[in-house]
C-alpha positions as CSV (number, residue, x, y, z in Angstrom):
1,M,-11.1,-8.3,-9.3
2,K,-7.6,-8.7,-7.9
3,S,-7.2,-5.1,-6.7
4,S,-10.8,-4.7,-5.5
5,V,-10.4,-7.6,-3.2
6,L,-7.1,-6.5,-1.6
7,L,-8.1,-2.9,-1.3
8,T,-11.3,-3.7,0.5
9,S,-10.0,-6.5,2.7
10,V,-8.3,-4.4,5.4
11,I,-9.6,-0.9,5.3
12,F,-9.4,1.9,7.8
13,M,-11.9,4.7,7.1
14,L,-11.0,8.3,8.1
15,A,-14.3,8.3,10.1
16,G,-12.7,5.8,12.5
17,I,-13.8,2.4,11.3
18,Y,-11.2,0.0,12.4
19,A,-9.8,-2.5,9.9
20,G,-10.1,-5.5,12.3
21,C,-13.9,-5.0,12.2
22,V,-14.1,-5.5,8.5
23,R,-14.0,-9.3,7.9
24,T,-13.3,-11.2,4.7
25,E,-14.5,-14.7,4.4
26,K,-14.5,-17.4,1.8
27,N,-17.8,-18.3,0.2
28,E,-18.8,-21.9,-0.7
29,E,-16.9,-21.6,-4.0
30,G,-13.7,-20.6,-2.2
31,S,-13.5,-17.0,-3.6
32,V,-13.0,-14.0,-1.2
33,E,-15.8,-11.7,-0.4
34,N,-15.9,-8.6,1.8
35,K,-19.2,-8.7,3.7
36,A,-18.9,-5.0,4.7
37,Q,-18.8,-3.5,1.3
38,K,-19.8,-4.3,-2.3
39,K,-17.1,-4.9,-4.9
40,E,-18.7,-2.6,-7.5
41,E,-18.4,0.4,-5.2
42,K,-15.5,2.8,-5.6
43,Q,-13.3,1.8,-2.6
44,P,-10.7,3.7,-0.6
45,V,-7.1,2.5,-0.9
46,K,-5.7,0.9,2.2
47,L,-2.6,2.8,3.4
48,G,-1.3,1.7,6.8
49,E,-4.0,2.5,9.2
50,Y,-6.0,4.8,7.0
51,A,-7.7,5.1,3.6
52,V,-7.8,7.9,1.1
53,M,-10.0,7.9,-2.0
54,P,-8.3,6.9,-5.3
55,G,-6.2,9.8,-6.7
56,H,-2.7,11.1,-6.2
57,Y,-1.1,10.7,-2.8
58,D,2.2,9.9,-0.9
59,I,2.1,8.2,2.4
60,G,5.2,7.6,4.6
61,E,5.1,4.1,6.1
62,S,8.6,3.4,7.5
63,I,11.8,5.2,8.3
64,V,15.4,4.0,9.0
65,A,18.4,6.1,10.2
66,S,22.1,5.7,9.2
67,K,25.2,6.4,11.3
68,D,25.9,9.7,9.5
69,G,22.6,11.2,10.5
70,A,20.8,10.5,7.2
71,Y,17.5,8.7,6.7
72,V,15.6,6.6,4.3
73,V,11.8,6.7,4.2
74,A,9.8,4.1,2.5
75,A,6.4,5.4,1.2
76,T,3.4,4.4,-0.8
77,T,2.9,6.6,-3.7
78,R,0.3,6.9,-6.4
79,Q,1.6,9.2,-9.1
80,K,-0.5,11.4,-11.3
81,D,0.1,9.2,-14.4
82,R,-0.4,5.9,-12.6
83,S,-3.6,4.0,-11.6
84,Y,-1.7,1.8,-9.2
85,D,0.3,2.2,-6.0
86,D,4.1,2.0,-6.1
87,V,6.8,1.8,-3.4
88,W,8.8,5.0,-3.1
89,L,12.2,5.2,-1.4
90,I,13.4,8.7,-0.3
91,G,17.0,9.3,0.9
92,I,17.1,12.3,3.2
93,D,20.2,14.1,4.5
94,K,20.6,15.1,8.2
95,N,18.9,18.4,7.5
96,G,15.8,16.8,5.9
97,N,16.7,17.6,2.3
98,K,16.1,14.9,-0.3
99,A,19.4,13.4,-1.4
100,W,18.0,10.7,-3.8
101,D,14.8,8.8,-4.5
102,S,13.8,5.6,-6.2
103,I,10.4,4.3,-7.3
104,L,9.8,0.6,-7.6
105,H,7.6,0.6,-10.7
106,E,5.8,-2.6,-11.3
107,K,2.9,-3.4,-13.7
108,G,0.3,-3.6,-10.9
109,E,-0.6,-2.7,-7.4
110,D,2.2,-3.0,-4.8
111,A,1.8,-2.4,-1.0
112,L,4.5,-1.5,1.4
113,G,4.9,-3.0,4.9
114,R,8.3,-2.2,6.3
115,I,11.9,-1.2,5.4
116,M,15.0,-2.2,7.3
117,S,18.7,-1.4,6.9
118,T,20.8,-4.4,6.0
119,P,24.4,-5.0,7.2
120,D,25.8,-4.4,3.7
121,G,24.6,-0.8,3.7
122,G,21.4,-1.5,1.7
123,Y,17.8,-2.1,2.5
124,I,15.2,-4.9,2.7
125,I,11.6,-4.1,1.9
126,A,8.6,-6.2,2.8
127,G,5.1,-5.9,1.4
128,S,2.8,-7.4,-1.2
129,T,2.5,-7.3,-4.9
130,F,-0.2,-7.9,-7.5
131,S,2.4,-7.5,-10.3
132,T,3.9,-11.0,-10.1
133,G,3.8,-14.3,-8.2
134,A,1.6,-17.3,-7.9
135,G,-1.6,-15.8,-6.6
136,M,-4.0,-12.8,-6.5
137,A,-1.5,-11.0,-4.3
138,D,1.8,-12.4,-3.0
139,G,4.1,-11.6,-0.1
140,W,7.0,-9.5,-1.6
141,L,10.6,-9.0,-0.5
142,V,12.8,-6.5,-2.3
143,K,16.5,-6.0,-1.6
144,T,18.2,-2.8,-2.7
145,D,21.6,-1.2,-2.4
146,G,22.2,2.0,-0.5
147,K,20.7,4.2,-3.2
148,G,17.5,2.2,-3.6
149,E,18.6,0.2,-6.7
150,V,17.0,-3.2,-6.8
151,Q,19.4,-6.1,-6.3
152,W,16.8,-8.9,-6.0
153,K,13.0,-9.5,-5.6
154,K,11.2,-12.5,-4.3
155,T,7.5,-13.4,-4.1
156,F,5.9,-15.9,-1.6
157,G,2.4,-17.3,-1.3
158,G,-0.2,-19.4,-3.0
159,T,-3.3,-18.8,-5.2
160,E,-5.1,-16.4,-2.9
161,I,-4.2,-13.1,-1.2
162,D,-0.9,-13.2,0.8
163,R,0.8,-10.1,2.3
164,F,3.8,-9.2,4.4
165,E,3.4,-6.4,6.9
166,D,6.7,-6.5,8.7
167,I,10.2,-7.9,8.6
168,C,13.2,-8.3,10.9
169,I,16.9,-9.1,10.2
170,T,17.8,-12.3,11.9
171,K,21.0,-13.2,13.8
172,D,22.1,-15.6,11.0
173,G,22.0,-12.7,8.4
174,G,18.7,-13.7,7.0
175,F,15.2,-12.3,7.3
176,A,11.9,-13.2,9.0
177,A,8.8,-11.7,7.5
178,L,5.3,-11.6,9.0
179,G,1.9,-10.9,7.6
180,F,-1.2,-12.9,6.6
181,T,-2.1,-15.6,4.2
182,E,-5.4,-16.7,2.6
183,S,-3.7,-19.5,0.7
184,K,-2.7,-21.7,3.6
185,G,-3.6,-22.4,7.2
186,A,-6.7,-23.3,9.2
187,G,-9.0,-20.3,8.6
188,S,-10.1,-17.8,6.0
189,R,-6.9,-15.8,6.8
190,D,-4.0,-16.9,9.1
191,L,-1.0,-15.1,10.6
192,W,1.9,-16.0,8.4
193,M,5.6,-16.2,9.2
194,V,8.3,-16.8,6.6
195,K,12.1,-17.3,7.3
196,T,14.6,-16.7,4.5
197,D,18.3,-16.7,4.1
198,S,20.2,-13.5,3.2
199,S,19.3,-13.9,-0.5
200,G,15.6,-14.3,0.1
201,N,15.4,-18.0,-0.3
202,K,12.7,-19.5,1.8
203,Q,14.0,-21.7,4.7
204,W,10.7,-22.4,6.4
205,E,7.2,-20.9,6.9
206,K,4.5,-21.2,9.6
207,T,0.9,-20.3,9.8
208,F,-1.0,-19.6,13.1
209,G,-4.7,-19.2,13.6
210,G,-8.1,-20.8,14.1
211,K,-11.2,-21.3,12.0
212,K,-11.8,-17.5,11.5
213,Q,-9.3,-14.7,10.6
214,E,-5.9,-13.7,12.0
215,E,-3.4,-11.1,10.7
216,G,0.2,-10.3,11.7
217,Y,1.6,-6.7,11.8
218,V,4.8,-6.8,13.7
219,I,7.7,-9.3,14.3
220,I,11.0,-9.1,16.3
221,Q,13.6,-11.7,17.0
222,T,14.0,-12.4,20.7
223,G,17.3,-12.8,22.6
224,D,17.0,-16.6,22.6
225,G,16.9,-16.7,18.8
226,G,13.1,-17.2,18.6
227,Y,10.5,-14.7,17.5
228,L,7.7,-12.6,18.9
229,A,4.8,-11.6,16.6
230,G,1.8,-9.5,17.1
231,G,-1.5,-8.7,15.3
232,H,-5.1,-9.7,15.9
233,T,-7.3,-12.7,16.0
234,Y,-11.0,-13.4,15.4
235,S,-10.8,-17.1,16.4
236,S,-10.3,-16.6,20.1
237,G,-10.8,-13.9,22.7
238,A,-13.7,-11.7,23.9
239,G,-14.4,-9.4,20.9
240,A,-14.6,-9.0,17.2
241,A,-10.8,-8.8,16.9
242,D,-8.5,-9.2,19.8
243,F,-4.9,-8.1,20.5
244,W,-2.8,-11.2,19.8
245,I,0.8,-12.0,20.7
246,I,2.6,-15.3,19.8
247,R,6.1,-16.5,20.7
248,T,8.0,-19.1,18.8
249,D,11.3,-20.9,19.0
250,A,14.1,-20.3,16.4
251,S,12.3,-22.7,14.0
252,G,9.0,-21.0,14.2
253,N,7.4,-23.6,16.5
254,L,4.8,-22.1,18.9
255,K,5.9,-21.6,22.5
256,W,2.9,-19.7,23.7
257,K,0.2,-17.3,22.6
258,S,-1.7,-14.6,24.5
259,V,-5.0,-12.8,23.7
260,F,-6.1,-9.5,25.2
261,G,-9.1,-7.3,24.5
262,G,-12.7,-6.4,25.1
263,E,-15.9,-6.6,23.1
264,N,-14.8,-4.6,20.1
265,C,-11.5,-4.4,18.1
266,E,-7.9,-4.5,19.3
267,T,-4.7,-4.9,17.4
268,A,-0.9,-5.2,18.2
269,Y,1.2,-3.0,16.0
270,A,4.5,-2.7,17.9
271,L,6.8,-4.9,20.0
272,L,9.9,-4.4,22.0
273,E,12.0,-6.8,24.1
274,T,13.0,-5.5,27.5
275,D,14.7,-6.8,30.7
276,G,12.3,-9.3,32.1
277,G,9.8,-9.4,29.2
278,F,8.3,-7.4,26.4
279,I,6.4,-4.2,25.7
280,A,3.5,-4.5,23.3
281,A,1.5,-1.6,21.9
282,G,-1.3,-0.9,19.4
283,T,-5.0,-0.1,19.7
284,Y,-7.9,-0.8,22.1
285,G,-11.5,-0.4,21.1
286,P,-13.7,0.7,24.0
287,K,-16.6,1.3,21.6
288,P,-17.1,1.1,17.8
289,G,-15.7,4.1,16.0
290,N,-13.4,5.1,18.9
291,M,-9.9,3.8,19.5
292,D,-7.5,4.2,22.4
293,A,-3.8,3.8,22.3
294,W,-2.8,0.7,24.3
295,I,0.5,-0.1,25.8
296,M,1.2,-3.2,28.0
297,K,4.1,-5.0,29.6
298,L,4.3,-8.8,29.3
299,D,6.4,-11.2,31.2
300,P,8.5,-13.8,29.3
301,N,5.5,-16.2,29.2
302,G,3.0,-13.7,27.9
303,K,1.3,-12.7,31.1
304,M,0.3,-9.1,31.3
305,L,2.1,-7.2,34.1
306,W,0.6,-3.7,33.5
307,E,-1.3,-1.8,30.9
308,K,-1.8,1.8,29.9
309,K,-4.7,3.1,27.8
310,L,-4.4,6.6,26.3
311,D,-7.6,8.3,25.1
312,G,-7.5,11.7,23.5
313,G,-11.2,11.7,22.7
314,G,-10.9,10.5,19.1
315,D,-8.9,7.7,17.5
316,D,-5.6,7.1,19.2
317,S,-3.0,4.5,18.3
318,V,0.6,3.4,18.8
319,R,2.3,2.3,15.6
320,S,5.9,2.2,16.6
321,I,8.0,1.8,19.8
322,I,11.8,1.9,20.3
323,A,14.2,1.5,23.2
324,T,16.3,4.4,24.3
325,D,19.8,4.3,25.9
326,K,18.2,5.4,29.3
327,G,16.2,2.3,30.0
328,T,13.0,4.0,28.8
329,F,11.1,3.6,25.6
330,A,9.6,6.0,23.1
331,A,6.4,5.6,21.0
332,A,4.8,7.3,18.1
333,G,1.4,7.1,16.4
334,Q,-1.8,9.1,16.2
335,H,-3.7,11.3,18.6
336,G,-7.3,12.2,17.8
337,K,-9.4,14.8,19.5
338,L,-12.5,16.9,19.0
339,E,-11.9,20.4,17.9
340,E,-14.4,23.0,16.6
341,G,-17.1,20.4,16.4
342,S,-15.2,17.8,14.4
343,F,-12.6,15.1,15.1
344,K,-9.0,15.9,14.0
345,N,-6.0,13.6,13.9
346,F,-2.4,14.6,14.9
347,G,1.0,13.0,15.0
348,W,1.8,11.8,18.5
349,M,5.1,11.1,20.2
350,A,5.9,10.2,23.8
351,E,8.5,8.7,26.1
352,F,7.8,6.3,29.0
353,D,9.7,4.9,31.8
354,A,10.1,1.2,32.4
355,A,6.8,1.1,34.4
356,G,4.9,2.8,31.6
357,K,4.8,6.3,33.2
358,P,4.8,9.1,30.6
359,L,7.9,11.3,30.8
360,W,6.8,13.7,28.1
361,E,4.3,13.8,25.3
362,K,4.1,15.8,22.1
363,I,1.1,16.3,19.8
364,L,2.3,17.6,16.4
365,G,0.6,18.8,13.2
366,E,-2.4,20.9,12.3
367,K,-5.5,18.8,11.7
368,S,-4.8,15.6,9.7
369,E,-1.5,13.9,10.4
370,H,-0.3,10.5,11.5
371,F,3.0,8.9,12.5
372,A,3.7,5.4,11.3
373,S,7.3,4.8,12.2
374,L,9.9,6.1,14.7
375,V,13.7,5.8,14.9
376,K,16.2,7.0,17.5
377,T,18.9,9.4,16.4
378,A,22.1,10.7,18.1
379,D,20.3,13.7,19.5
380,G,16.6,12.7,19.5
381,Y,14.1,11.1,17.2
382,A,12.9,11.0,13.6
383,A,9.3,10.0,12.7
384,C,7.6,9.6,9.4
385,G,4.0,9.4,8.4
386,H,1.6,11.5,6.3
387,T,0.0,14.9,6.4
388,F,-3.0,16.3,4.6
389,A,-3.0,19.7,6.2
390,K,0.5,20.6,4.9
391,A,0.0,18.9,1.5
392,L,-0.7,20.7,-1.7
393,K,-3.7,18.6,-2.8
394,N,-3.7,15.2,-1.1
395,N,-1.7,13.4,1.5
396,D,2.1,13.9,1.4
397,V,4.9,12.1,3.1
398,W,5.7,13.8,6.5
399,V,9.1,13.6,8.2
400,V,9.7,15.2,11.6
401,K,13.1,15.5,13.4
402,T,12.9,16.2,17.1
403,D,15.3,16.6,20.1
404,D,15.2,14.0,22.9
405,K,12.1,15.7,24.4
406,G,10.1,15.7,21.2
407,S,10.5,19.3,20.4
408,V,10.6,19.8,16.6
409,I,14.0,20.6,15.0
410,W,12.7,20.4,11.5
411,E,9.9,18.9,9.5
412,K,9.6,18.2,5.8
413,T,7.0,17.0,3.4
414,F,7.6,15.1,0.2
415,G,5.1,14.7,-2.7
416,D,3.9,16.4,-5.8
């Protein structure tokens, strides 16, 4: 029951069904049921924004860069001899060759949210685990050294399903993790923020939400020491799930919250602090089964100053935004379009000026690709995600290095 509940709770189907439109609620006995699908059906496995049917796959979820031009990619992997997902760390040199790798084998299902570089040269990983902890699934933090060897692991949560989707390193050397909890809060699922010290010991936690369902996907620490978090909410707004931004002080106390969206499904996946406010990005649902990429500028109090909606004709999304040294920002995600009578997905990368005007745009891949994470390099960018078109059998990790205009320098795939 444990894996079937988590794997059906936040599913994105390749046909374009958005996860925010699949709601889980507690029944009268307090158990979790998914009203969109039956438990006994063979369900796809939730991997970032998409799902693939059970089998062997490798999905790039997050990438970090080092000063020497090397990279570490954090991926979700299901190996041929395993029936559960594991976290796979891949060290890559400046030319895209694998230098080392490490798989975090646990006894059950483990889901990856984000990897970040730590000041000691190691890494912190946030996600969720069925393998250990107090509940059905717990928020999971894993600290490794520079070669992916585990230094410590911590679990957080209660008796139900709890998950971390993102993490940031805080000014005091600790961590702030964000995700959702079904064990605490006001509704069936609440946005969940947990602050720890540098050793992963919990210092405080906060939940945010109403009577229905909220989920958090991205967190940053703001210049004043507080936090900005994004995700979606069912409890307020105009649609099924609305784009939701909350700002807190340094102790996690709410300062303001802003809701944006239409009648369908919207979610915030990426945040960036800028001069005079914030950039927020994710998806906008103009109609069921079709998503636009959505980018907006907010003032310091959460008021929208401008917005841009990008529609390629299929499912489009922004999953990562980063600042450049030119006062601009770059973004990566997915571009969907109709080709030869069917919808195809491609990796998408672009740069925008401070007013949201596109400076350049690149659509990369062949027919079934997606970027999940983007980093700035000395001479351009590096993005990771997954590819089906270039894989041998199923999805493989896809890493692309570009120059500062998005032209490909090299691309690599990793997987069996």
